[in-house]
N, C-alpha and C positions, 0 to 999 in steps of 0.2 A: 261659324258665324253665331253670336249667342244674341238669344233673345230674350229682352227685358220688358214684360209685360207690367205695366203698372196701373191700376185702378181705381177710379176713386166713387166713391160709396156718398150722397150724402141724406142723411135721415132727418125727419122730422117729428112733431110728436103725429101728425094728424097719419103721418103711414103705417104706426106701429097700433092701431086701434086694433083692442084684441078680438071684437067680435067678425074683424075681417078673416079671420084664421078658421080654413077644416080644420074638424079636429083628427088627432094622429089615424096616422094606419100601420101598424106592424108592418116590417121586412118580411113576407112567410118565409122567403129563402133562408132567411139569419134566424130566424125565432128554434128557439132552444130551451133546454130542462138548464140551461146554468147562466151565472151571473155574467151578462154582457152590456159593456160602460164604455167611457171614455171613447166614441168614433172620433173619429178622424179620416177626410177623403181629400185624396193625393189633389195638389193645384191643379192637373188634367181632369179632372174627375172620373178616372177611371178606376182606381181603388179605393176600397173603405178600410180604414184600419181600426179595429176595436180591442178592446180588451174582455180575457174569457176567463173565468174563475174557477178554480176547483175543475178541470179538466182532466180527465184522465191519462192525454196526450201534451200537457204541459211539461215545461221542464222540469219540476219540481212532483210533476203526480198529482192525485187527487187531490194533497194537500196544498197543492202553488196557489198563493194567491194570485197572480193572475200574469199570462201571457199576452202577446199581442198576435189577433190572428187578423186575415187579409179576406177580402172579397172583389174581387170582380165583374164589370159591367160588363155582360154580354148582350149585343143584341139589347140592349137597355133597360137589363134587367141584370138585378146584382147574384153572383152567383153563390155556389155554397162555398163556407168560408173554410179556410187551410191555415195549418198555423204559421206564421212567418217564420222562415226560414231564418236562421246566422244565428250571431253571439249576442245579438240584443236582445232576446231573451234568454235568463235563467230561472233558479229557482225561486228568486224574491217579485215583490210586483213588478210588474213591465206595463208603462202605456204610454203612448206617444202623445206629447203635448201640440206638435207642429212640424211641420216639412218649409221649408223655404219655398221661394213660387219659381225657382228652378228647381224645383224639386230635386235636390242634389243632396241638401243637409235635413236631416230628421231631428228634432231636438225629445227626448224623452225621459221618463219619471225614472232616478235613482244616479246615484253615483258610484258606477261600477268601478272605479279605483278605492273604495272605501270600504270598511269592515261589515259599517254600517248602512251602507248604500243609501246615506242621503244624501238630497239633491238632484242635481240634474246633467245632464250626458249628454254628448249629441255623438250623431253618425254618420259616416260618408255611405252613398249610394256607390254601391260598386254592381255595373253591370242590376242582374235582378236581386243583388240582394244587399247588404248594410254592413259597413265594415265593425268592429271591437270599439262600443263606445266609449267618449272619451272625458272625461269632468269640464263639466262648466265651472267658469269660474263667478262668483256672485258673492262680493264681501259679507260676511255676516249672516250668511244661510243660518237657518238654526230651524229648524221642523220640532218640535212638540210634540205631533200628534202623529197618527200612524197613517194619514190622509196627505196627499198631496195630487190635485190634481190642475189643470190650466190650461192654455193656450199660448200660441204664436198667433200676432196678428198678418194678415196676407200681406201687409210688406216685409214682413221677418223682423220688423224692428224691436217690436214691444214685445213682450212675455207678460201675462196676467194668470198669475198662480195664489190657490186655498190653500192656504195651511198655516199653524198655528205661531206663531212668530213673534219677535220683540215688538213690545210694543199693539198688542194684540188689544181688541175693543172686546172682545170676548171668546170664543173657540177656534175653530177656524175662520181668519180673513181674508180678504184678498189683496194682494198684494202686486207691485207692478215692478217691471226692471229695464233700462233701457240696453239694445246690442252696440257694444262697441266693438269687440269683432268677433269671430267664429264661438268662440270659446271663452271670453270674458265678458261681461255684462255690467251693468250697477249694482249698485247696493240695493236690495230689498227696502221698497217703499210703501205703506201703508196709503189705500187709499181712502179711510178716515170714516166717518161716522155716519155722511150721505149716505153710504151703500154698506159701510160694516155695522151688526150690532152684536147685541151682548148674546147672542146663538151662533148658528154655524152659517158661513156664506159660503157653496161651494161651485165646481165646473164655473169659472168666468171665462168668457168670450167675447172678444174685443171685435165688432166688425169694422169692416174696410174702413169706415170714414175715422177710425182710430179715436172718437167720440162714443161713437154705442157698446153700451157695455150689458150683456146679458147673463145671466146667473141667477143662480137658485139658492132660495136660503127657509131656515125652519124661525125666520127672529120675524116677519112681518105680517102674518097671520097667513092665511090665505086654503084650499080647496081640504089639501091633504096632509101630508108629512113632514112635507119639502116642496117648494113654489117656485115655480119660474119669473121673472122678473125683468126690467131692462131702466136704463137710466141713463142721463147724456152729461158729459161732461160739460160742465160750462164755461170754463176758461182754461189756463194753461197751466194751474199749479198741479191737475189731477187729484185735489183733494175736495173740488165744489163740482157736486155732482144733483142732475134734477129728480124730483121725487120718485122716489122707483115707482112702477106699473109691474101691475100683475097681470101676466099673460092670459086668463081667466078663461080662457077659451081652450086653451090647450091645457091645462090642469088639471089632474085628474082626486081620486083621494084617495090615491099611493105616494108615494115618492115620483119627483118630476124634476129632473137635470140635464146637463150637458146638450141643451139647447144651440144650435148653431147652425146660420145660414148657409148653405151651398152656394158658395160663389161661381155669380155666371147664371144661374138656375131658379126657378120659383117656389125649390122646395129648402125644406131646412131638416134636421136633423134633432130628434130627442132623443132622451130614455127616460121609462118611467117605469113604476112595478104592478100596474094594477092591471088584472086580467091576464098575470104572464104566467108561465110556466117553469119560469124559472127565477130571480130574483132580481131580474132586469132586462126589458127587450128595447133593439133596438128600432125606432121607428119614424115614419116619413110625414111631416104636415106641410102645407102646402102657403107659403110666402103671402101676404097680402097682394091683393094686385098692384096695389099702388105702389110699390117697393119696384116689381117688374117694369114699369113704365118709368118709373124713376129713372132705372138702371139705366136702359135704353135711350134714355134723353141725356144722361149727364157722365155715362161710362166712356174713359177719355182713354183710347189705345196705344202707349208710347214707345214704336221702337227704337230702340237703342242700339247702335252696331258697335261691338265692344272690340277693342284693335287687338290683334294677336300677340300672344304673349314673343316679346321678343328676346329671341338669342342674342344670347352675350360672351365674345370668348373671350377665356381668360389669360396673362402674361405672367412675368414673369414673375410678377408680385402676389397672384393670385393661385390659390393650393387649387381651388375648383372653379370648373366653369359654370355660370348662373344665367338665371332669366332675371325678365325683368316683368312686374307686373307693374298693370293701371289703377290705382286707388284716389280715392279723394277724401277728405276730411269734411265733417259736419261740427262747427262748433256752437253749443250749447249752455244758456242758462240753466246752473245744474238745480235750479227751484222751479221755475215755471215753462223751461223746455223754450225759451225763446232762442231766435238764432241769432248768433253773434256774428260780428267781420272782422275779428284780429287778427293783428300780423300772423303769418306762423314761421317758424325756423326749423325745418328739420337737416339733422344731421345725420348723418352713416356713422355706424360706431363699430370699430375694429377691436372685439373683444381681446384678441392677443397681446397687440401691441397698446390697448388705453390709449387709443387716438383714433382723429376725424378721420374718414377717409371719402366723404362731402357735404356739399352742404348747399340747401337749398329754399330760397327765403319764396314763401306764397303769400297773396294778397286776396282779398274778395274778389278783385279783378280776373284774377285768376282760376275762378270756384273750385280752389282749393283743389286743384287736380293735379295730381305728376307721378312720375313713373320710381321705384325702387324695387333696389336686388330682391329678390325671394332667396329663403333662409336667412336675412340679417338681420342686424338687431340697429335701428334708428333711435334717435335722440329727439321729442317734438318739443319746441320749446312756446309759448302762448303770452303775448302780454298784450293786453286785453283792462284800457282804463277804468277803473271803478270795480275791477276784479282781481283777486288774489293770481299772481304769475301763477301758471300750472305749465312741469316739465316732467314729459311721460316718456316712459322706454318700450317702446311695441316690437314685438319678433313679426317678422311676414311669415314666418314657416306656417301658421294658422290664420292665414291673409287668400281670401282668394283672387283674384284677377277683377276688377271692377269693384271691389267692395267698397263702403262706405263705413270710416271708421268713426263712432262719435264719439268727442270728447266735451266734457260739460267744467264749467267755470264756476266760481263762489264768487256771489258778490258781496262786496264790502258792505253789509248793512250793518247794525246797533243790534245785539243779540245774533250774532252767526259765530257757531262754536267750528273751530277747522282742526282737525285731529293732525300730527303732525307723525307719518305716520315711519318717519325712516329719521325719527331722531331716537336712536337708543343709548342705553346707558349699559358700562360693564352691572354685570348682576350683583345687585344689592348694593351699589354705591352709587353715587351722584357726579360719575365719573362717564362724559362722553365719548360714546366710539369715534372714530373720525369719520365715519360715515355721515354722521349726523350733519354735517357742516353744511353740505351745498344743500339740507331744507331751509336748514336756518337761515341761510343768505337768500332764500328767496324772500322770507318775514323782512329780513332788512329791507330788500328792494321793495317790497312794497310800501313796507312805514316810509320809507322816503319818499316816492315820490304819493303818496296821500298822507300829509303831514298833519291832519285834523284827524288822522285814526289812533283811538288809543285801544290799548287789548288787556286783558289777565291773561297771566300764562299760568297755567296749571296741572301740578301733576297726580297722577292716581295709579293705584295699585287696585291688587285684588285682595280679597276679604282675609287671607290666610296669614298665622303669625301675629304679633304683636296689632293691636289697631293704631298705640302712641308709638312704635317705631314707624309704620307705615306711614304716620301721617307725617312724621319727620323726615322719611326719605324724600315722600314726595314731595314738601317740602323746599328740600335741599336741592331736586331736582329741578322744580320751578326757577328758583333763584340763580342755578348755573346758568340757564338760559338763558334769565334776563342778564347777565350778566356780561353773556358772551353778544347779544342786540346792543347793549352800550357801550361794550368796547368796541364795535362798528359804526359806532356814531346817531344811537339812536339815545336822542333825551332819556332821562329815568324816570323825567314827571308823566311820559306817556305806559307807562310798563306800570304791572303790578303783579306780583307772584302770589301763588296759595295751591299750599298743598291738602288734597283732599283724602287723601289715606285711602281707603276703598269705601268709600261713602256714596261715592257715584257710580256704580257698576252702569256697565252698556249692555253686560250680555249675563250670564248664569255663571256660580261660580263652582258648580259641582262637578266641575271636569277638566282638568288641565287646558283642552281644547277650548274652553271658551274661558276660562279664566286669563289668558295670554291678552283677549281683546280688552280685558279691563284694565291693563297694565300699561300705561299711555299718560303723553302730554300732549296737551292743546292750546288751543289762543280762541279766546271772545273774544269780540269787537267789543267795547265797553263804550265808545263814541267815534262817529265819522263824519 
């Protein structure tokens, strides 16, 4: 039997008054002459993971920027730290972002499959060790900084990350991303100017209420080079936050960061550089008494009994024995996070025969729960009034039993721009590839169901080659798409087409990996 513990924490402005916090205390058993940062405590509270830099035992020796070390709780105290064994540590910078509530999935800094090691990866627990990390797909992930820090929300559904990416306000900003599956997350989005300054924001931590954000900044003043602040999310947009409050009693004349509440206790973690024999020390600080009292009053423990994996016996039409897993879907508005309740059609795809082997129709009354075959591909279709129809392929080889798959829908509002990612052209021409038609037919369906909607179709290129030829090619491609939609019965007066060439990039043009993001076609709603 697998148990899922769901905890809800409610914070208010009165319970986080800085004067109630006691001064931080160094964890004596972990004090060292090395730079110790990025602490994460396992969900069971028994293991403390953190990053230690320049230690001779690190994978890359004394020049290693950081390996993950761990300490075990013994008789209520933290043991001497040892380097974590297994393939998670390498000669690059290694740090834990967070661990899922069941303790089985660890998210770490770095893309272990990429030469540049840029990104986020996940590792699975194997007894007392962890598996080779695999890359997490975060669309448009780009980090212009050498720094990457962040945390996983206690419910495992949200990551907040500090990096320098597209749309940055200053240097390192704080971004967020939602989990779809273990290895697929939504694109990075900036938390906005209520949080981010023209300076640097580091080490974000989202508390269990998914509303209260703790982070460090050197752009808001304070006692030292970097202070800890907190702010509360005001609505569902993730860009409206309360005025940041300085936790002045814990901030020192040095750098203070990596503040994190220890779930289920009256303590918090902190890293600072004041009176440190190394560059950073791990410290404990007591939380305000009000938080402990409030937790005891409102923490709700819900035990969910999961159904066992169901064996499936193959027949002559199947090549392998398979199992079934229980999953559920969560459909949300991509901008506000509001939960939606459309009908969902889930079709199993036989990739060899290019056909469907099952069809499941889910409605809100079913709580969007269903059973799917493991190691299979499914096509999920969603049709919600006022939103762009969504079709998504999911592969269950990276989905665990009782996972929740989050799918975002785009609301049809004036000014909304939607990229047609599957609409592709033969290189250097305006001839569409056959694979483009399915996504364009979704646009046709949307326009027929929403007769007042008008759109501008836009073509874009990178900045290589002649700008005049790029504009010409992008215009021709936009015109071809318009012709296709008109041919499917859409009134010409509702469609405009415009080629922008390389004038509106969404990514850097310095490398092929990012230039390809600029070669795209989109439509923008001009009237609804």
